N, C-alpha and C positions, 0 to 999 in steps of 0.2 A: 510307713512312718510310725514310730512308737507313739502311743497315746499321750504320754507325758510331754513329748516334744511338741505334739499338736496343741496341747493345752498351753504350753509355754508360749508358742507362737501366737495363739489366740489371745493370751494375756498381754503380750507385747503390743499387739494390734489395738487392743482395748485401751491400754495405757497411753499409747501414742495418740489415739483419737481423743482421749480425755485431756491430754496435755494440749493438743491443738485447740480444743474447745476452751480450755482455761486461758490459754494465751490470747485467744480472740477477744476475751473480755477486756483486755487492756487496750484494744484498738478502738476504732470507731470515733464518732464525733465527741462523745462524752468520756469514753474510756472508763467504764464502770469499775473495772478491777475487782478486787476482793470485796469492796463495799457493796457489790451486788447482792451478797448474801444477807446483808442487814436490811435491805429494802425489798419486800416481796412485790411491790408494785413496779420495780425496775424491770425493763425488758430483758436485762441480763440475768435476772434471778434464776429462771428455769435452766438456761445453759450452764450456770454455775453449779446448781444442784445436780444437773445431769452429768456434768463432768466428774463431780465427786462420786456419784453413784456408780458411774462406769468404771472409775479407777478401783473402787472398793470391790465391785463385782469381778473385775479382771483378776485382782489379787486373790479373791476367794476361790476362783477357778483353779489357779495354779496351786494354792495351798491345799485344796481338796485333792488335787491330782497327786501331790507329793506326800500327803499324809496317809493315804490309804494304800492298799496293796497295788502292785503294779498292774495296770490295765493291759488288756490284750492289744496287740497292734491293730491299727485301723485297717480294715480290708481295702477300702477305697478312700484315702485321706482327702481327696478333693471333692467327694460327693457331699459330705455334710455341710461344708461352708457354702457350696453351690446351692443346696436346698434351702439353707437359711436365707441367702440372698434372694432367691426366688420367692420365698414366703414373705419376706419383708417388702419386696417390690409389689407383690400382689396386694398385700395389706395397704400399701400406700395408694394404690389405685382404688381399692374398695372404700377407703375413708370417705371420699367425696360422694360415692354412690349409695352406701348403706349407713354411713355414720361411723364416728370414732369408736363408740363403746361396742357396737355390734362387731366391728372389725377386730377390736381388742379381744373379745370373747372368742372369735374364730381363731385368731392368732394363738391364744392360750390353749386352744384345743389341738392345734396343728403342730406347733413348735416343740412341745415336749417329746413326742415320738421321734422327731428329727434328732434330738439330743440323746435319744436312747432310753427315755423314761416311758414306761408302758403301764404304770400303776394308775388305773382310773380312779382309785380312792383318793389320790392326791391331785390328779389333773382336773377332775370335774369340780371339786370345791374351789380350787384355785381359779378356774375359768369363771366361776360364779361370783366369788368374793372380790377378786382384784379389780375387775371393772367397776363394781359398786364402790369400793374404797377410792378408786381414782376419780369417779364421778363426784362423790361427796367431798373429797379434798379440793379438787379443782373448781367445780361449779358452785359449790355451796360455801366453802371456806375462802378460797383464793379468788373467787368470782371471775374465773377464766372460762369462757364459753367454748364448747367443742362443736364441731360441725354437727348439725342436726341429723338424726338418723331415722331409719324406718320405724324403730320401736322407741328409742330414747330421744 
């Protein structure tokens, strides 16, 4: 399978998931809708932001794929999505055991090589700064508690 086709399919999956999350905001007992973005205390705020972020990331993947030189065909097109699912499943299991931030650090160290990124000069600072930024944003600014971890 050509890499551009795989990127396009991955983009469509992401856009479909984002659309499903956005549509779910209009259901439920209160039906928060687009007003969820105006109220950070609303339970629908994080799904709304997540849906927007997922849609933007999906479009960025396909734009990057078509803007650069043609990538080589994937040797085993089913292996990468399978590895991603396994890593995300293991991360979901680890959150309760070692904590959210520790799991996020591990995920940010493991997932980039699955996507073909091998530059440690980018991976290590990302794995160190993104969890810190997530912690500061959610726990200090938005006052959302994460599961307690071994270290944090």
